[in-house]
TORKENU-295267 format. One record per residue (C-alpha): x, y, z. Coordinates in steps of 0.25 Angstrom, whole numbers, plus 5000, padded with zeros to 4 digits. Example, Ala and Ser with C-alpha at 12.3 -4.5 7.8 and 13.67 -1.06 7.14 Angstrom:
BEGIN
504949825031;505549965029;
% end
This chain:
BEGIN
485351264665;484051224673;484051184687;483951034684;485151034674;485951104685;485551004695;485950884685;487350954683;487650974697;487250824700;488150774689;489250854694;489050804708;489050664704;490250684695;491050744707;490650624716;491050524705;492350594703;492550594718;492250444720;493050404708;494250484713;494150434727;493450294728;493850264743;494550394747;494250534750;495250634746;495450784751;495550894741;496050994752;497351064748;498451014757;499551104762;501051064761;501051064776;499850974777;500250884765;501650854772;501050824785;499950734779;500950654771;501750634783;500550584791;500250494779;501650434779;501550404794;500250324792;501050234782;502150194793;501750094803;502650164813;501750294812;500450254806;499750254820;500150394824;499050494823;499350644823;498550774825;499250884818;498851034818;499651144812;499151294814;499751414808;499651524819;500051634810;499051604799;497951544809;497751424801;497951274802;499051224792;498751074795;497850994803;497750844805;496850774816;496950904824;495650874831;496050734836;496550714850;497950674853;498750634866;499650754866;500750714875;501550834880;500850924870;499850934882;500851024889;500451134879;499051134885;499551134899;500651244896;499751334889;498751324901;499851354911;500251474904;498851524902;498351504916;499651524924;500451614915;501951604911;502351664924;501751564933;502551504944;502351384953;502651404968;503051314979;502851354993;503451335006;502651345019;502951335033;501951275043;502451325057;503351425063;504751465058;505551505070;506651605070;507651495071;507151435057;506351325063;505051295056;504151235067;503251165057;503151115043;503751165030;502751145018;503151145003;501951174994;501951154979;501151214968;501551124957;502851184953;503351084942;504751144942;505151134957;506551074958;507451024969;508251154968;506951234970;506751154983;508151184987;507951334985;506651324993;507351255005;508451365004;507451475005;506751415017;508151405024;508351555020;507051585026;507451535039;506951385040;508051295046;507151185053;505851125050;505151055062;503951005054;503650935042;503950955027;502550965020;502250965005;501051024999;500750984985;499251004986;499251104975;499050984965;498250864967;498850734970;498650674956;500150654952;500050594938;499250634926;497950564920;498350434914;499850454915;500550324913;501050244925;502350204917;502650354915;502550384929;504050354934;504550454924;504850604925;503850644914;502750584922;503050644936;501950654947;501450784950;501350864963;501251014967;502550994974;503550944964;505050944962;505950894951;504750874942;504350754952;505450664947;506850614951;507850594940;508550454942;509950444936;510450304933;511950284932;512650144929;513450084940;514950094939;515049944936;514149844929;513849784943;513649914950;512149964951;511850094943;511750224951;510350284953;510150434957;508950524958;508850674956;508450744965;508950644976;507850594985;507350474993;505850494989;506150414976;506750274978;507650214967;507750064965;509050034957;508849904949;509649964938;510949884933;512249924927;512649844915;513649844904;513549944893;512950084891;511550044889;510350074899;509050004901;508450074913;507050064919;506550164929;505250134936;504450194948;503550104955;502050164954;501650234966;503050234972;504350314972;505250194969;506050204956;506550074950;507750084941;508049954933;508749904921;510249924916;511150034914;512550014906;513750044914;514150144903;512750204901;512450344905;511650374917;510150374915;509050464921;507550454923;506650554929;505750474939;504550514946;503950494960;502650474968;502150594976;503250694972;502950794982;503550714992;504750694983;504850854983;504750844998;505950765000;506750854991;506250974999;506650915012;508050885006;508251035002;507751085016;508750995023;509851035013;509651185017;509851145031;508451155035;508151055046;506950965045;506350895057;506750745057;505250715059;504750795048;503950735037;503650765023;502150765019;501150835011;500250945016;499351055010;499551205013;498251265015;498651415018;499851495022;500951575016;502151515009;503451525017;504151525003;503751504988;504551454977;504151494963;504451414950;504851464937;503751524929;502851444920;503451494907;504751424911;504051304916;503351274903;504651284896;505051154902;503651104902;503551114887;504951104882;505350984890;503850934890;503850924905;502650844910;502850874924;502851024922;501551014913;500850934924;501151024935;500751144926;499451074924;499151054939;499551194942;498551244932;497451164939;497951214953;498051364949;496751364940;495851264945;496351244960;496651104957;498051054954;497650934946;497750884932;496250904930;496251044934;497451074926;496851014914;495651104916;496451224916;497151184903;495751154897;495351294901;496551354894;496251274882;494851324881;495351464881;496251414869;495051364862;495251214866;493851184872;493851034872;494350914865;495650884873;496050814885;497050854895;497350774908;498750814911;499750934908;500850864901;500150764891;500750644898;499250584899;498750524887;497350574891;497750704885;497150734872;497250854863;497050894848;498050964839;497051064836;496951094851;498451114852;498351214840;497251284847;498151294860;499351334852;498551444845;498051494858;499451514864;499751614853;498851714859;499351694873;500351784881;501051654885;501251614870;502751634870;502951564884;502251444878;503051434866;504351454873;504051334881;503951244869;505051154863;505751214851;506051114840;507451074839;507851174850;507351134864;506351054873;505750924867;505950974853;507450994855;507850874846;506750884836;506650964823;508051004823;508551044809;507151064804;506251184800;505551164813;506851184822;506551294832;505251324824;504351224832;503951254846;503151134851;502751044862;503150904860;502350784866;502750634866;502350504873;502050364868;501150374856;501050524857;501850634851;501450784850;502050914845;501351054846;501751194846;502251304836;503051314823;503651434816;503351404801;504351444791;503451554786;503451614801;502051564804;501851504818;501251374818;500551294829;500451144828;500151014835;500550874831;499950774841;500250624837;499750504844;499750354841;501250354839;501950214837;503350274834;503550414840;504550454829;503450464819;502650564827;503850654830;504250654815;502850694811;502950804821;504250854816;503850844802;502650934804;503551034812;504451044801;503351064791;502751174800;504051244802;504251244786;502851294784;502451344774;503651294765;503251154765;503251064752;502150974748;502550824751;502950754739;502050644734;501050664744;499550634741;498550664752;497950534757;496550504754;495650474765;495150324764;493750294766;493150154770;491850074770;491450134783;492050274782;490650344780;490150274793;491250284802;491950414798;490750494804;490850424817;492350454819;492150594814;491150644824;491550774831;491550704844;492750614839;493550734834;494650704844;494750554842;495650474834;494950354829;495650224824;494650144817;494650024808;493549934803;493849814795;493049694790;493449554793;492649504781;493349584771;494749594766;495749704762;495249844760;493849804761;494049754775;494249894780;492949964783;493450084790;494750144796;495150274802;496550294809;496650144810;498150154811;498150264822;498750214835;497850234846;497650204861;496750074860;496250054875;495749914877;495649884862;497149834864;496549714872;496249664858;497649644855;497949584869;496849484868;497149444854;498649424857;498249344869;497349254861;498349234850;499549214858;499049144870;497749074865;496349084870;496548964879;497849024886;497749014901;498449094912;499149014923;499449054938;500348964945;500548924959;501948864964;502548824977;504048794981;503848694992;502948574995;501748595004;501848515017;500748415022;500248525031;499948615020;501148715022;501848765009;503348795014;503748875002;503148984993;501848984985;502049044971;501049104961;501449134947;500549214938;500549214922;499649334920;498249274922;497349394922;496149314927;496749284941;495749324951;495049314965;493649254966;492849384968;492349504960;493749524954;493649394946;493549424931;493449284925;493749144929;495149104931;496149084942;495849144956;496649164968;495649084976;495848964967;497348974969;497248984984;496248864984;497248784976;498448814986;497548774997;497148644990;498548614988;498548595003;499348725007;498948785020;500148875023;501248935014;502548965021;503249035010;502849155001;501749174991;502549214978;501949264966;502649264952;502149364942;503349364933;502649314921;502349464918;503149584920;503049684931;502349794924;501049814931;500349914923;500349934908;501250044902;500450174900;499350134910;498950264918;499350284932;497950334936;497250204931;498050124941;496850114951;495950054940;495649914937;495949934922;497349964926;497749834933;499149794938;499749674930;500549554933;500749404930;500049374943;498849464945;497449454951;496049514948;496549584936;497549654945;496549724954;495749714967;494249754968;493649864977;492149854979;491549974985;490150034989;489650144998;489550125013;488150125020;488150275022;488950395019;490250435025;490650295027;491850225019;491350145007;491349995007;492449915000;492749774997;494049734991;494249614982;494949524984;495049544999;496549564999;497549635007;498349664994;497749804993;497349905003;496049975001;495950115008;494450155009;494250305009;492950315002;491750365008;490250345006;489450465003;488050495001;487250444989;487350534977;488650604982;489850604973;490650474970;492150504972;492450354975;493850304970;494750194971;496250214969;497450134972;498750194977;499750184966;500750074966;500050014979;498849924983;498150034991;496750064986;496050184990;494550204990;494150344991;493050444988;491550444990;490550344986;489050384986;488150294995;487250264983;488450204975;488250054971;489650014974;490649964964;492049904963;493449944958;494549854954;495949914958;497249864953;498349814963;499849824963;500749704961;499749594956;500549474960;500549514974;499049534974;498849394969;499749344980;499049424991;497649374987;498149234985;498749234999;497449295004;496649184997;497549075002;497349125016;495849105014;496148965010;496848945023;498248945016;499149035025;500549095023;501649095033;501749225040;503049275033;502549235019;502449345009;502049374995;503149384984;503149414969;504249344962;504549244951;504249094954;505549014958;505948894950;505748814963;504248834963;503348724960;502048744952;500848704960;499748744951;499348834940;498048904938;497448944924;496649054920;495449044910;495849044895;496349164888;495049174880;494249204892;495249304898;495249374885;493749374884;493649444898;494849544894;494149594881;492749594886;493149674899;494349744893;495149704905;496549774905;497149674915;496849554907;497449624894;498749664901;498949524907;498649464893;499649554887;500749514897;500349364895;500649364880;501949434883;502349324893;501849214885;502449254871;503649344875;504049294889;503749424895;502449464902;502449604899;501449694891;502549734881;502849584878;501349564877;501249674867;502349614859;501449494857;500249574854;501049644843;501449504837;500049464838;499449584831;500449564820;500049414819;498649464817;498949554806;499149684813;500249784814;500949814826;501349954825;500549994838;500950004853;500349904863;500749924877;499749854886;498749744884;497449814888;497549954881;497650034894;498850104891;498850224881;500250174876;499450074867;499350124853;498650044842;497750064830;496450014826;497149944815;497949864824;496749824833;495949784821;497149704815;497049614828;495549604827;495649564813;496749474815;496049404827;494849374819;495649274811;496249204823;495849074830;495649154843;494649254837;493449204843;494049214857;494549354854;493249404848;492449344859;493249424869;492849554864;491649634870;490349624861;489649754859;488449774868;488649634874;489849624883;491249674888;491549814886;490549834875;489349774882;488749914884;489149964870;488449954857;487249894863;486049904853;486949934841;487349844829;488649824836;488149754848;488549604847;489249634834;490549704840;491549624847;492649734851;493549774862;493349914867;494350004874;494250134881;495150234888;495150384890;495250444876;495250304870;494150214865;494250084856;493449974850;493949864842;493349724838;492449654828;491049684823;490049624813;489249714804;487849704801;488149634788;489049534795;490449584792;491449564802;492249694806;493449724815;493449864820;494449944829;494150084834;495150164843;494750304847;495750394854;495550544858;494650644864;493150614865;492050574875;492150424877;490750404873;491150464859;492250364858;491350244861;490250304852;491150314840;491550164841;490150124844;489650194831;490750134823;490449984827;488950004826;489050054812;489949934809;488949834815;487849904807;488649904794;488049814782;
% end
C-alpha cells in the first residue's frame, strides 16, 4: 500500500471516529475513564445531592489518599480553596509541634520590684508576667499565691502590676464577627489569661413565677457586670438571650425561663481580660492572708529585665493539644498561634504566628495557594485546599511527633467532637479526624484505618451549606466507605453523569480554567432574554453553588424595595410637640422627632450624598414656628426599627470604617461623621483636622504628627469600640495632599438629636438648662407639628446601586420589613425579599442575612441572582431598576472598568468585592443585539486583579458575540 492510500485510510478512520463521537454525544462529553467502586459511590452521592433543593448549593472538595500504597484513591475539586473552619487547627497544631516540640511548656512569672524584709513586707510592687499560657486556671492562681506566702511574702505596700506585653494588643482575629464576640468560643486574647478569658454565667429560675431568676458567675468577680432582665414564667421552656455590649463588660441576660426548666449556662467573654485575671489574682493573694495596701492599684506594666521570684509552668504542649483538637478549642489554638509568633519571630501577633505556620507548610511542601489569618479557623478569611491538607497529613507521617498529633484527634464514636458520630458503623474507632463547623461550612480531615489495614489520609471540605445535615451525612458516608475499603460494592443503577456543554462553553471554559483561577469556585450563568427554554441558557458552571455574593446582594434588596414599596415611595421624618407655644415663643413641653428609616437625612456640608431632608431645614422650620426657647426635653423616637445596630456577621475590625455603619430608624449622614485632614505647615507638628458636622457628639483625639516629605505614611483613624471617641494617629508626610474619612458613630438617634440641638442653637432657639436628650417612643399625647419627606425611592435606589452604599441597602431592608411585616428588622426584611424572589420566578433555597452583602453569612447562587434579574426585566419597575445599575466604562462602580472594550456602555451591572470574593451581575447586549442576563460570583484564593480580569473577559466576549 503506497503512502497516498495509507493517508486516505487514516483520514477516513479519523473522520469515522469523529462522526461516531458526535453521533453518540451531540451535546455532552462523556468520560471513558474506569471509575473505582469508591469513586463511583462518592460521585453518585454527590450527584444525588445536586438533585435536592436543600443540598444542591453545597460544594465539596474531597481528597482520599492511601498512605500505604502512596496513591490517591479519590479526588474531587482538590485544588479549590475552601473556608476550613476548625480544620485550620491542624495547620496550627502541626506548626506548634514542629517549632516548639511536644514537651514545650508555657511559663507565668512573678517578679518583685522592691525589697522583701525579714518580716515578709514587700516594700514595692508585685508583678505578674504572662507568656501566653492558655491553660492557666483560678486554681493555678491560688497555688501561685500560696507559693508566695510560703516564700515569706505577708504584706505588699506597692501596686499589683500585670505584664501582658509578650503578645500584642490585638485581642480578636481578623474579620471575626461582632455577634460571636460575647461567647466563649470567641474570647479575647492576652498573654496573661485565666479561665480561657471567659466567665460561665448560670441562669436558674426563680422559686415562684413572680420571683426573678438567679444569675451567678464562675469564677466569681466584679469585673464583669450582670444585668438581669430575665423573667421566670410557667412551664419548663427557656427562651434566653445573652448579650455583651460592644466594648463593655456589661452582660445583659433577657428573655424567659420556665419555673420547671433546668438551669442554663453560657460562657461569656470580657474586654481587656488581663485585668480580669488581675482581680482574681488579688482575691487569691488576700485569701492567703497576704495584706494588700489599701491604696494599691491594679495596672499594666512591662518588665524589661530582672530575675523571676517564682515561675509557674503549664502542662506540656502534647497535653494541651489534646484539648485543642478533641474539643476544638479556639482559645487554645489562638494562644498557640501567637506563642509561635513570639518565640520564632519575636512578635506575639496573629501575623507573626501565621508566618511561622507558613514556614512549616513550606517545609511540608505547601509553598503557596492558601491563606491563614488566625489559629482556630474562626475567620472566614482562612482558605485552604483538600490537596494541601493531604500534603500536610502525609508530611506528619515522617515526623517524630506523628503519634502525638494523632493522639490529639477525635476518634469516631469514641471521644471529642466525633463522640456521637459514626457509632455502629465500619468507621467507629477507625477514623481519627479533626472536625470543623460554622454557618455554611463543615469540614473533616484526618486518618482512617481501612478494612485491608491500609492507612488512609483524607480531607473533606464543604462550603455553601444550606442545611448542615446534608454536609455531615456526606462526610459520614465517605468515612464509612474509606473504613470499608477496598470491600466496596458498585452503586446500583449508577451511570456517570455526562458533562453538558453550552453555546459558549468553548469560549468561557478556557477563561475559568486558567491556572491562576485554580483555587476559585466560579458560579456563572448566562441567559438570553430573547430566547426560550433550553436555547436561552448560553452558559453555566456551578450555577447552583451557594457563594458569598458581596454587594451583588443589593440587587435583591433594591428589586424588593421597588416591587414592594414602589418607585415613588418617600420616607417621612416627623416633628411633634406636647404643649402649645406661648406668644413669646416658649415651648413649655417637649419636642419630639420620630424617624422612619430615611437613609438620606443629612447636614448641609460635604456629608450630603443627595437631596432630601436636612437637619438645618428642620431647625429652620422650628424657628419659623415661632419657637425661641424649649423648656422640655428633646426626645427622639427610633422605634420603627429594631435596636440591632450592625448586621449579623459583620467584622469587628471594620467598625471604624464608613462601609460598616451603625443603623437606626433615625440616623444622620449615613451613620457617620467626616474627619478631613491634611499635614501641618512643617514637620513635627500635629496634623490639621476638620470635623463635619461640627458637633460635640464625638470626641476627636489628634495624636497624628506631620513628617518630612517622602517619609513613610502611617496615618490612621480609629474609633474606640462602643464609644464615640475617634483617635487620629500615625505620621502624615508633608507632601500628602490631604483627604477625608467617614467614621461611624454609636447610637445614631442621639447623634441626630445632638446635631439638631446644635443647629437650633445657631437659629437662636435655646433649651432650658436642665433639658436633656432622651431616646424613647412617642407618647400618645404628642401632637404632630410637621413631617418632612425624602426624595422618591427611585432616586434613593439609583444612588445606592451606583455607589454601592451599604447604609442605604440596610435601611431599605429594614424598611420593607417594617412596611410589609410590621417589624423593622433585617430578618423581617429578608422574609419580604424571599417572597419577592419567589414572585419573580426564583427559588428561595438561599441565606440572606443583611441587605448590603457585607456579611459572609449570606449564601446565594448565580441562578438565584439571575432569576431576579430576569424576573425584573418583565416588571413595570424595570426601567427604574435598570437605570440604577452602574454602566461599564461610564459611571458608578464600573466607571473605570471595561473602558475601550465592547462591553462599555452595553453592560449594566452591579459589582461586588470583598477579600476572597468578587461578583458581577446584570444585563448586557451583544454585538448582534441580543439581550443577555449574566451573573458571575467568584469565591476563593487568587489575586484580586485576576478575579476582576476573569469577569471582564467574560462580559467582553459576551458583548462581542454575534
